[in-house]
Structure formats: structure tokens, C-alpha cells
C-alpha positions as CSV (number, residue, x, y, z in Angstrom):
1,X,120.8,62.6,142.5
2,X,120.5,63.3,138.8
3,X,119.3,66.6,137.5
4,X,115.6,67.0,136.7
5,X,112.4,67.4,138.6
6,X,113.1,66.9,142.3
7,X,111.3,67.2,145.6
8,X,111.8,70.2,148.0
9,X,114.7,69.5,150.3
10,X,116.4,66.9,148.0
11,X,120.2,66.5,148.7
12,X,122.6,66.6,145.8
13,X,126.1,65.2,146.5
14,X,129.3,65.9,144.7
15,X,132.1,63.4,144.2
16,X,135.1,62.6,142.1
17,X,137.5,64.9,140.3
18,X,140.1,65.2,143.1
19,X,140.8,68.4,145.0
20,X,138.2,70.8,146.3
21,X,134.8,71.0,144.7
22,X,133.4,74.4,144.0
23,X,129.9,75.0,142.8
24,X,127.4,77.8,142.0
25,X,123.6,77.6,142.0
26,X,122.8,80.4,139.5
27,X,124.2,78.8,136.3
28,X,127.5,80.8,136.3
29,X,130.9,79.2,136.2
30,X,132.6,78.8,139.6
31,X,135.9,79.4,137.8
32,X,136.8,82.9,136.8
33,X,138.3,83.5,133.3
34,X,141.8,83.9,134.8
35,X,141.6,80.7,136.8
36,X,140.5,82.2,140.2
37,X,137.4,81.2,142.2
38,X,134.2,83.1,141.5
39,X,132.7,85.1,144.3
40,X,129.4,83.3,143.6
41,X,131.0,79.9,144.3
42,X,130.7,77.8,147.4
43,X,132.5,74.6,148.5
44,X,130.8,71.5,149.9
45,X,130.3,67.9,149.3
46,X,126.5,68.3,149.1
47,X,123.8,70.8,148.8
48,X,120.1,70.9,149.7
49,X,117.7,71.9,146.9
50,X,115.1,74.2,148.4
51,X,114.2,76.0,145.2
52,X,114.8,75.6,141.4
53,X,118.5,76.0,140.7
54,X,121.1,75.4,138.0
55,X,124.1,73.8,139.7
56,X,127.6,74.1,138.0
57,X,130.5,72.3,139.7
58,X,134.2,71.9,139.1
59,X,137.0,70.3,141.1
60,X,140.2,72.3,141.8
61,X,143.6,71.1,142.7
62,X,146.4,73.7,142.7
63,X,146.2,77.1,141.1
64,X,145.8,78.6,137.6
65,X,143.6,77.6,134.7
66,X,145.0,74.0,134.5
67,X,144.1,73.3,138.2
68,X,140.4,73.0,137.4
69,X,138.4,70.0,136.1
70,X,135.8,70.4,133.4
71,X,132.4,71.7,134.4
72,X,129.5,69.5,135.4
73,X,126.1,71.3,135.2
74,X,122.5,70.3,135.9
75,X,119.1,71.9,136.4
76,X,117.2,70.8,139.5
77,X,113.5,71.8,139.2
78,X,111.3,72.2,142.3
79,X,107.7,72.8,141.3
80,X,105.9,72.8,137.9
81,X,108.1,72.9,134.8
82,X,107.2,74.9,131.8
83,X,105.5,72.7,129.2
84,X,103.3,72.8,126.1
85,X,100.3,72.5,128.4
86,X,101.0,75.7,130.4
87,X,103.1,78.2,128.4
88,X,102.1,79.8,125.2
89,X,103.6,82.4,122.9
90,X,100.8,84.9,123.2
91,X,101.9,87.9,121.1
92,X,104.8,88.8,118.8
93,X,105.9,92.2,117.6
94,X,108.1,91.2,114.6
95,X,107.6,94.2,112.4
96,X,107.7,97.3,114.7
97,X,106.8,100.8,113.5
98,X,109.6,103.2,112.4
99,X,111.1,104.9,115.4
100,X,109.9,108.4,116.2
101,X,112.3,111.3,116.4
102,X,112.3,110.9,120.2
103,X,112.8,107.2,120.0
104,X,115.7,107.6,117.5
105,X,117.7,109.1,120.4
106,X,117.8,105.5,121.8
107,X,117.8,103.6,118.5
108,X,117.0,104.3,114.8
109,X,116.8,100.5,114.1
110,X,113.1,99.4,114.0
111,X,114.2,95.9,114.9
112,X,115.3,97.1,118.3
113,X,111.6,97.6,119.2
114,X,110.8,93.9,118.7
115,X,109.3,91.8,121.5
116,X,107.7,88.4,122.3
117,X,105.1,87.9,125.0
118,X,104.6,84.6,126.7
119,X,101.7,83.7,129.0
120,X,101.2,81.0,131.7
121,X,97.8,79.5,130.8
122,X,98.1,76.9,133.5
123,X,96.8,76.8,137.1
124,X,100.2,76.7,138.9
125,X,103.4,78.8,139.0
126,X,105.8,77.5,136.4
127,X,109.6,77.3,136.7
128,X,111.6,79.0,133.9
129,X,115.1,77.7,134.7
130,X,116.7,76.4,131.5
131,X,113.7,77.3,129.3
132,X,115.2,78.6,126.1
133,X,114.5,79.5,122.4
134,X,116.4,77.1,120.1
135,X,115.1,78.8,116.8
136,X,114.0,82.3,115.9
137,X,115.8,84.2,118.6
138,X,118.6,83.6,121.0
139,X,117.5,83.7,124.6
140,X,117.8,81.4,127.7
141,X,115.6,82.2,130.7
142,X,118.2,80.9,133.1
143,X,120.2,84.1,132.7
144,X,117.0,86.2,132.6
145,X,115.4,88.4,135.2
146,X,112.4,86.1,136.0
147,X,112.7,82.7,137.6
148,X,108.9,81.9,137.7
149,X,105.7,82.9,136.0
150,X,102.4,83.0,137.9
151,X,99.1,81.5,136.6
152,X,97.6,83.9,134.1
153,X,100.7,86.1,134.1
154,X,102.5,87.4,131.0
155,X,106.1,88.2,130.5
156,X,108.3,89.7,127.7
157,X,111.5,89.1,126.0
158,X,112.6,92.2,124.1
159,X,115.4,92.8,121.6
160,X,116.5,96.1,123.3
161,X,115.1,97.1,126.6
162,X,116.1,100.7,126.4
163,X,114.3,101.0,123.0
164,X,111.3,99.1,124.3
165,X,111.0,101.5,127.3
166,X,111.4,104.6,125.1
167,X,108.3,103.5,123.2
168,X,106.2,101.9,125.9
169,X,107.5,103.4,129.1
170,X,108.7,101.6,132.2
171,X,105.4,100.3,133.6
172,X,106.1,96.9,131.9
173,X,109.8,96.7,132.9
174,X,109.1,94.3,135.8
175,X,107.7,91.8,133.3
176,X,110.7,91.8,131.0
177,X,112.7,88.6,131.4
178,X,115.6,89.9,129.3
179,X,116.9,90.9,125.9
180,X,117.4,88.7,122.8
181,X,119.6,91.0,120.8
182,X,121.6,90.9,118.6
183,X,119.3,88.2,117.2
184,X,116.1,89.5,115.6
185,X,112.8,88.3,114.3
186,X,112.3,87.9,110.5
187,X,109.7,90.2,109.1
188,X,108.9,87.6,106.4
189,X,108.4,84.9,108.9
190,X,110.5,82.2,110.5
191,X,110.5,79.2,112.8
192,X,110.1,79.8,116.6
193,X,111.1,76.9,118.8
194,X,110.9,77.0,122.6
195,X,112.0,74.1,124.8
196,X,112.1,73.4,128.5
197,X,114.8,72.3,130.9
198,X,114.5,68.7,129.7
199,X,114.8,69.6,126.0
200,X,111.1,68.9,125.4
201,X,109.3,71.2,123.0
202,X,107.0,73.8,124.5
203,X,106.0,75.5,121.3
204,X,107.4,75.0,117.7
205,X,105.8,76.8,114.8
206,X,106.7,78.9,111.7
207,X,104.8,82.1,111.3
208,X,104.3,84.1,108.1
209,X,103.4,87.6,106.9
210,X,101.0,86.6,104.1
211,X,97.8,84.7,103.7
212,X,96.7,82.4,105.3
213,X,98.7,84.1,108.1
214,X,97.3,87.6,109.1
215,X,99.2,89.8,106.7
216,X,98.2,92.9,108.6
217,X,100.7,91.9,111.3
218,X,103.5,92.3,108.7
219,X,102.5,96.0,108.4
220,X,104.9,98.1,110.6
221,X,103.5,98.5,114.0
222,X,100.8,95.8,114.3
223,X,101.6,92.7,116.3
224,X,100.7,89.0,115.8
225,X,98.3,87.9,118.5
226,X,97.4,84.3,119.5
227,X,93.6,83.9,119.8
228,X,92.9,82.1,123.0
229,X,91.0,81.9,126.2
230,X,92.4,81.3,129.7
231,X,93.5,77.6,129.9
232,X,93.5,77.2,126.1
233,X,96.7,76.1,124.3
234,X,95.9,76.6,120.6
235,X,98.0,75.0,117.9
236,X,100.6,77.7,117.2
237,X,101.2,76.4,113.7
238,X,97.6,77.0,112.6
239,X,97.4,80.5,111.0
240,X,93.7,80.5,111.9
241,X,94.6,80.8,115.6
242,X,96.4,84.1,115.1
243,X,95.2,87.6,114.3
244,X,96.8,91.1,114.1
245,X,96.5,93.5,117.0
246,X,93.7,96.0,117.1
247,X,96.1,98.9,117.5
248,X,99.5,99.9,116.3
249,X,102.0,99.0,119.0
250,X,100.2,95.9,120.2
251,X,99.3,95.2,123.8
252,X,102.4,94.0,125.7
253,X,101.6,92.4,129.1
254,X,97.9,92.8,128.3
255,X,95.1,92.0,125.9
256,X,93.2,94.0,123.4
257,X,90.4,91.4,123.2
258,X,86.8,92.6,123.4
259,X,84.0,90.3,124.4
260,X,80.4,90.2,123.6
261,X,78.2,91.8,126.2
262,X,74.5,90.8,126.6
263,X,72.2,88.5,124.7
264,X,73.8,87.5,121.3
265,X,70.3,87.6,119.6
266,X,69.2,90.9,121.2
267,X,68.4,93.9,119.0
268,X,68.2,96.7,121.4
269,X,68.4,99.5,118.8
270,X,65.8,97.7,116.6
271,X,67.9,98.1,113.4
272,X,67.4,94.5,112.3
273,X,71.0,93.5,113.2
274,X,71.5,91.1,116.1
275,X,73.8,92.0,118.9
276,X,76.4,89.3,118.0
277,X,76.6,90.6,114.5
278,X,77.0,94.2,115.6
279,X,79.8,93.1,118.0
280,X,81.6,91.1,115.2
281,X,81.5,94.1,112.9
282,X,82.5,96.7,115.4
283,X,79.0,98.3,115.6
284,X,76.9,99.3,118.7
285,X,73.6,97.6,119.5
286,X,72.4,100.8,121.2
287,X,72.8,102.9,118.1
288,X,70.0,102.4,115.6
289,X,71.6,104.8,113.2
290,X,74.0,102.0,112.2
291,X,71.4,99.9,110.5
292,X,71.3,99.1,106.8
293,X,73.7,97.1,104.7
294,X,77.0,95.9,106.3
295,X,78.6,95.1,103.0
296,X,79.6,97.0,99.9
297,X,79.5,95.1,96.6
298,X,80.9,96.2,93.3
299,X,82.8,95.1,90.2
300,X,86.6,95.5,89.7
301,X,89.3,94.5,87.3
302,X,91.9,92.0,88.5
303,X,94.8,90.3,86.6
304,X,94.7,86.6,87.5
305,X,97.3,84.3,85.8
306,X,98.2,87.3,83.5
307,X,94.6,87.6,82.3
308,X,92.5,90.6,83.2
309,X,88.8,90.2,83.9
310,X,86.0,91.7,85.9
311,X,85.3,90.2,89.3
312,X,82.7,90.8,91.9
313,X,84.2,92.6,94.9
314,X,82.8,92.5,98.4
315,X,84.0,94.6,101.3
316,X,83.0,94.9,105.0
317,X,84.4,96.0,108.3
318,X,85.0,93.6,111.1
319,X,86.3,94.0,114.7
320,X,89.7,92.3,114.8
321,X,89.6,92.0,118.6
322,X,86.3,90.1,118.8
323,X,87.9,86.8,119.5
324,X,84.7,85.2,120.8
325,X,83.0,85.2,117.4
326,X,83.9,84.1,113.9
327,X,82.9,86.0,110.7
328,X,82.6,84.1,107.4
329,X,81.6,85.6,104.0
330,X,79.4,83.3,102.0
331,X,78.3,83.5,98.3
332,X,75.5,81.7,96.6
333,X,73.5,81.8,93.3
334,X,70.4,81.2,95.3
335,X,69.3,81.5,99.0
336,X,69.8,77.8,99.8
337,X,73.3,76.8,98.8
338,X,76.2,78.8,100.2
339,X,79.9,78.6,99.6
340,X,82.8,80.1,101.5
341,X,86.0,78.3,100.3
342,X,88.5,79.6,97.8
343,X,86.7,77.9,94.9
344,X,84.1,80.6,95.4
345,X,85.7,83.7,97.0
346,X,89.2,84.8,97.4
347,X,90.5,87.3,99.9
348,X,92.1,90.4,98.4
349,X,93.2,92.5,101.4
350,X,92.7,93.3,105.0
351,X,93.5,96.9,106.0
352,X,93.6,97.8,109.7
353,X,92.5,101.3,110.8
354,X,94.2,101.4,114.2
355,X,90.8,101.3,116.0
356,X,90.2,97.6,116.4
357,X,88.6,97.5,113.0
358,X,89.8,96.1,109.7
359,X,88.4,96.6,106.2
360,X,88.2,93.2,104.6
361,X,87.9,92.8,100.8
362,X,87.1,89.6,98.9
363,X,86.6,89.0,95.2
364,X,84.7,86.2,93.4
365,X,86.9,83.3,92.4
366,X,85.5,83.3,88.9
367,X,85.2,86.3,86.5
368,X,81.9,88.1,86.5
369,X,79.9,89.0,83.3
370,X,76.5,90.6,84.0
371,X,75.3,89.3,80.6
372,X,76.2,85.7,81.4
373,X,75.8,85.6,85.2
374,X,72.2,85.8,86.5
375,X,73.3,87.2,89.9
376,X,74.7,86.2,93.2
377,X,73.8,86.6,96.9
378,X,76.1,87.4,99.7
379,X,75.8,87.0,103.5
380,X,78.0,87.2,106.6
381,X,77.7,84.1,108.8
382,X,78.6,85.1,112.4
383,X,78.9,82.3,115.0
384,X,80.1,82.2,118.6
385,X,83.4,80.3,119.3
């Protein structure tokens, strides 16, 4: 029987090599470094596969290091293997905040507080044997603490578990698959490649810390969050499918997402702003005192291509964690034709305030001269995803 996906109760037979065949089912070597037999090793000519296992076998004839054959290893999967359709990289803390005085007793290196969260978005328990990162960090789930991941469940790989627990406590410890140190995540962005036991790609993408990627995630303390719903497997390589966390520290083994409650078109506080817009902008549809303009417009100097000019500047606050709606700034010279691409407006900054909100600032793509320009109109287009 060849390694791979097998049925429960499948019999695997050993042959060849001469001498006595020793094997393990946990991925370790049946031969000790000095040439002895590992306490984890068993001897038999066959084995029944009743659960997912990594079998490593050697034949031995005599004593000492030279008495052993080379190793033969294979992964026998019972159940549903991890795949692109059921396992996502749901959150990444690649630029942790500077350690506090208390945390420095464990580690003064901010990189030690890095972590990656993965989530099972499928409907079945998935097997983690031989799932591994081949780019970005160095980690193989075969040697980790978790063998499976339940539907909807999340798990973590952390750079330094002691540092992680110093910052987040021990309530998440049961969800930690293991440590990926001394490797570390690049604050400027890098490729992340996750493969399964058969070498097939689960996720392969390159994140960044600047537009079009959410640059706020590059600020120390904010994580990079995949925008998704249960069962969704967004394209990890599309920057539009990611956002920064709503709070410093992120939300390991959880979600900071906030959903719209009630009728999107309702206006309970009668302030002239629909419920869906109030939700998208971090306002409350029961507080009429929040009415009025939701944008600030002004004129500011910018140097573009080493030439300084005045540009229109538009700022507004949005709720970062409102994943169920999209907010698009539009500009027009009349109330009929609206533009939203970079030929018309350019993003300047997004500044998080550690309360699920971000101050977003855009400028006009072209210089503004009040004597030459008749005027412009701006609006925010909010739509449900």
C-alpha cells in the first residue's frame, strides 16, 4: 500500500532491506542517534492504519549505526486532507507592538510576538499531518501539537509561545499548534506558501505593508485580517480581501468582525443617514446627535513628482471591522457622473484609532485651483457585500 489517502483499517506491509524492520507512526526516526532502537519504535511486518499517521521504517541487521538501512517514510491519511477549499490563513501578526516592561522579562524582541492564525472553513474535520509552510516561515504540523482541525475552528502557529502567552495569556494555548522560531515574518512583506501532505498548494500569496495592501497592518500592533464569511475561501493574493485589525493586538483564535443589525435602509434616529451607512462609518442608528456631514473637505499642499500644488483633501472615518459592507469615495463635477479610480482620487493615509475605526484621507488626483475649477461633489457609496 502506497502512502496517501487511505480507508480506515487499511493494512500497510513492510518488506525488503534484510534483518528486522522497525517502524514508528509519529514521524520520528526508529533509529536513535547513537544507533540504538528508539523507544517509540515497534517491529512487525505489517500495520493497520486506524488513524492518520506518518510511518517511518528502517531495517536493522546487527548493531551500531551501520546496521541500519536508510529510512522509508510515508504519510497515510484517514479522513479529509487539508486543501485550498477548506483551510485559510485567516490572520497574521507580522508587525507586533514593542514589548511592555513586563513582557520584556520573557523577550525584548518584538518578532517573538508574531503569530499566524489558520481556520477550517470546510464542513469536515481536516487532517494536519504533513501540512507545512514552504515559504515565509519554517513549520511542519506533523511535529506540532494538533493533529486535526474541526469545522469552523481556528489554530495558531507562534514564533515564541512563552512570549505569546506573556502578551495574550494562556486561554489560547490549547489552540497553538507549535512554534516557528527562529524563522520570522518580514515586516515589509513576503511570500507565504502552505502545502499539504501531497505537496499540493493550500495557500500561496505575497503580502505587503503598503497600498494596495492595508498599510495600517504594518504599524506595530495591528494584524492583517482576511475578510471572509464561513465557507468562503477568498483569493489570498488579492489585497482587497485583507484589512487591518480593529484593535492593537489583533484577535487570535477569534474575530473582531461586526455585522449590520436591522434593516439596512432604516433611519431609527431620523438623522437622514441610513442604518447601513451608520454601520459602515462606525456610527449608531439610535443616536440622532451623530447626523450632519460624514466627510471633511479642505485644500492641502502635496509634492507630486517633485512639483508642489494644492489638492482637494477629503477625510472620513470608517469602521474597519464592518466586513459585510464596502465603502467607496466618489468624486464628480456634477451630480450625474461619478469617479472612484486613481485617475480621480488617490488615497493619502489610513490611521487606525484602536477602536475599530480608521481615519481615511484621500486627495484629488489633479491639482485644485479655485479660480480654474468650478467645483466638485463628493459622496460615499456604501453597499452590502
